[in-house]
ZAMARGU-4260 file (C-alpha; in steps of 0.2 Angstrom, whole numbers, plus 5000, padded with zeros to 4 digits):
<rodrens>
0) 5576/4284/4730 | 5569/4271/4743 | 5551/4275/4737 | 5540/4261/4741 | 5555/4252/4749
5) 5545/4239/4759 | 5531/4236/4748 | 5526/4218/4746 | 5508/4215/4739 | 5502/4233/4739
10) 5496/4238/4721 | 5492/4253/4711 | 5503/4264/4722 | 5512/4279/4715 | 5528/4286/4724
15) 5539/4300/4719 | 5552/4307/4731 | 5565/4301/4743 | 5557/4288/4755 | 5540/4291/4749
20) 5528/4277/4754 | 5544/4270/4762 | 5535/4257/4774 | 5520/4253/4763 | 5517/4234/4763
25) 5500/4230/4757 | 5492/4247/4756 | 5484/4250/4739 | 5480/4264/4727 | 5490/4277/4737
30) 5499/4292/4729 | 5514/4300/4737 | 5524/4314/4730 | 5538/4322/4740 | 5552/4317/4752
35) 5545/4306/4766 | 5527/4308/4759 | 5516/4294/4767 | 5533/4288/4774 | 5525/4277/4788
40) 5510/4270/4778 | 5509/4251/4779 | 5491/4245/4775 | 5482/4262/4773 | 5473/4263/4756
45) 5467/4277/4744 | 5478/4291/4752 | 5486/4305/4742 | 5500/4315/4749 | 5509/4329/4740
50) 5523/4338/4750 | 5538/4335/4761 | 5532/4324/4776 | 5514/4325/4770 | 5504/4311/4779
55) 5521/4306/4787 | 5515/4296/4801 | 5499/4288/4793 | 5500/4269/4795 | 5482/4262/4792
60) 5472/4277/4789 | 5463/4278/4772 | 5456/4290/4760 | 5466/4305/4766 | 5472/4319/4755
65) 5486/4330/4761 | 5494/4344/4750 | 5508/4354/4758 | 5523/4353/4769 | 5519/4342/4784
70) 5500/4342/4780 | 5492/4328/4791 | 5509/4324/4798 | 5503/4314/4813 | 5488/4307/4805
75) 5482/4289/4808 | 5463/4293/4805 | 5453/4292/4788 | 5444/4303/4776 | 5453/4319/4780
80) 5458/4333/4768 | 5471/4345/4771 | 5478/4359/4760 | 5492/4370/4766 | 5508/4370/4776
85) 5506/4361/4792 | 5487/4359/4789 | 5479/4347/4801 | 5497/4344/4807 | 5492/4337/4825
90) 5478/4326/4819 | 5480/4309/4825 | 5463/4298/4825 | 5451/4312/4819 | 5441/4308/4804
95) 5432/4318/4791 | 5441/4334/4794 | 5444/4347/4781 | 5457/4360/4782 | 5462/4374/4769
100) 5476/4386/4772 | 5492/4388/4781 | 5491/4378/4798 | 5473/4377/4796 | 5466/4365/4810
105) 5484/4364/4816 | 5479/4359/4834 | 5465/4347/4830 | 5470/4329/4837 | 5455/4318/4839
110) 5440/4329/4834 | 5431/4323/4818 | 5420/4332/4805 | 5428/4349/4808 | 5431/4362/4795
115) 5444/4376/4795 | 5447/4388/4781 | 5460/4402/4781 | 5477/4407/4787 | 5482/4400/4804
120) 5464/4396/4809 | 5459/4383/4821 | 5443/4376/4829 | 5440/4381/4848 | 5442/4363/4854
125) 5455/4351/4848 | 5445/4336/4853 | 5427/4341/4849 | 5418/4337/4833 | 5407/4346/4820
130) 5415/4363/4822 | 5418/4376/4809 | 5430/4391/4808 | 5431/4402/4793 | 5445/4416/4795
135) 5443/4416/4814 | 5427/4426/4811 | 5413/4414/4807 | 5411/4399/4818 | 5399/4384/4818
140) 5394/4370/4830 | 5384/4355/4828 | 5387/4354/4809 | 5381/4336/4807 | 5372/4337/4791
145) 5378/4326/4776 | 5372/4324/4759 | 5356/4335/4757 | 5352/4334/4776 | 5352/4351/4784
150) 5363/4353/4800 | 5355/4357/4816 | 5369/4366/4823 | 5373/4385/4826 | 5383/4398/4816
155) 5391/4413/4825 | 5399/4428/4819 | 5412/4435/4831 | 5408/4422/4844 | 5416/4404/4845
160) 5401/4397/4855 | 5385/4402/4846 | 5369/4398/4856 | 5357/4401/4842 | 5355/4396/4824
165) 5363/4413/4820 | 5372/4423/4833 | 5381/4440/4829 | 5392/4447/4841 | 5393/4465/4835
170) 5384/4476/4823 | 5374/4469/4808 | 5369/4479/4793 | 5356/4474/4780 | 5353/4484/4764
175) 5336/4477/4761 | 5320/4470/4770 | 5322/4459/4785 | 5307/4447/4788 | 5305/4440/4805
180) 5291/4433/4817 | 5298/4443/4831 | 5313/4454/4837 | 5318/4452/4855 | 5328/4464/4865
185) 5337/4461/4881 | 5328/4470/4895 | 5331/4460/4911 | 5332/4471/4926 | 5347/4460/4932
190) 5357/4467/4917 | 5354/4485/4921 | 5359/4498/4934 | 5355/4516/4938 | 5337/4514/4933
195) 5326/4530/4934 | 5309/4534/4926 | 5309/4545/4910 | 5302/4562/4912 | 5297/4576/4900
200) 5292/4563/4887 | 5277/4573/4879 | 5288/4588/4878 | 5301/4579/4868 | 5289/4570/4857
205) 5281/4586/4852 | 5298/4593/4846 | 5301/4578/4834 | 5295/4583/4817 | 5287/4568/4806
210) 5291/4570/4788 | 5288/4562/4771 | 5303/4560/4759 | 5310/4551/4744 | 5327/4542/4745
215) 5340/4550/4733 | 5346/4532/4729 | 5330/4520/4729 | 5341/4505/4731 | 5346/4512/4748
220) 5328/4511/4756 | 5315/4508/4743 | 5307/4518/4729 | 5291/4529/4731 | 5286/4541/4745
225) 5293/4537/4763 | 5288/4543/4780 | 5299/4544/4795 | 5310/4556/4804 | 5327/4565/4800
230) 5341/4559/4811 | 5349/4576/4813 | 5333/4584/4819 | 5329/4569/4831 | 5347/4570/4838
235) 5344/4588/4845 | 5329/4581/4855 | 5333/4563/4859 | 5352/4560/4855 | 5351/4543/4864
240) 5342/4535/4849 | 5353/4542/4836 | 5368/4532/4830 | 5382/4539/4819 | 5392/4527/4808
245) 5411/4529/4812 | 5416/4525/4795 | 5403/4534/4784 | 5397/4547/4797 | 5379/4543/4791
250) 5366/4544/4805 | 5352/4532/4809 | 5338/4531/4821 | 5334/4516/4833 | 5315/4518/4830
255) 5311/4504/4843 | 5319/4514/4857 | 5306/4528/4854 | 5293/4516/4862 | 5297/4522/4880
260) 5295/4540/4874 | 5278/4536/4866 | 5272/4526/4881 | 5278/4540/4893 | 5269/4553/4882
265) 5253/4543/4883 | 5255/4542/4902 | 5258/4561/4904 | 5243/4565/4893 | 5232/4553/4904
270) 5238/4562/4919 | 5233/4579/4911 | 5216/4572/4906 | 5213/4565/4924 | 5218/4582/4931
275) 5206/4591/4919 | 5192/4578/4923 | 5194/4581/4941 | 5193/4600/4938 | 5178/4598/4927
280) 5170/4586/4940 | 5173/4599/4954 | 5166/4614/4943 | 5151/4603/4939 | 5148/4600/4957
285) 5149/4618/4961 | 5137/4623/4947 | 5125/4610/4953 | 5126/4616/4971 | 5122/4634/4965
290) 5108/4628/4954 | 5100/4619/4969 | 5099/4634/4980
</rodrens>
């Protein structure tokens, strides 16, 4: 009923549903299925709308695809894809957006080239472009690559504004080798408080037992003989560098944090050597004095 009601010269259009493509005049190759789908479209081309009020406000925007109740409802932009109830509902002039899921990219208005996947997920900025949100857990910025061109932006896990190619806010676990040119650790004095020198380093290091071992499951850490420490034994000496997984209760060692202990041990050994050398020099001087008499 009233489908393609005002169509004049528009061709190759398909409309199924009350008021579908109601105002279309010269727009071509549009497909509307559902009550009020593409209701306001006049000259827009190559649009596909499936669902009640899908692409309802679209007038001149072209090559949009909307599937779901009120998907791309306020849209007038082009090249947008929305699947899900209210997906990209608020989009007006934004282009090249992709939304998959219930209310995905719901708040996006003028932002372009944004991607949102998941239930009720949105990008951090409704007017910014080149953003990614997957499940409100994985975020991206600067996703400008097209075709085979690699994007130069950043990906964040647990952070909406990543400052590096990959930024993880939380704990990361790798069951395998990790290759890198360098690992950098935050160590700026401005980030620390209650700073005090470590003491008793050599005593602690001497209590830690180096061992060789085999993994029960080689896939866990490699086949063949291994060398290292036992976390439970190290924990009795330096609990600060042992971590217990809350879910598995398995223990691990932060080997890098052993470095201050080793440096401190060398310094303490050097102090002992210096003291011994001073004693040797003193005894030598006494012997030479006796010999000269």
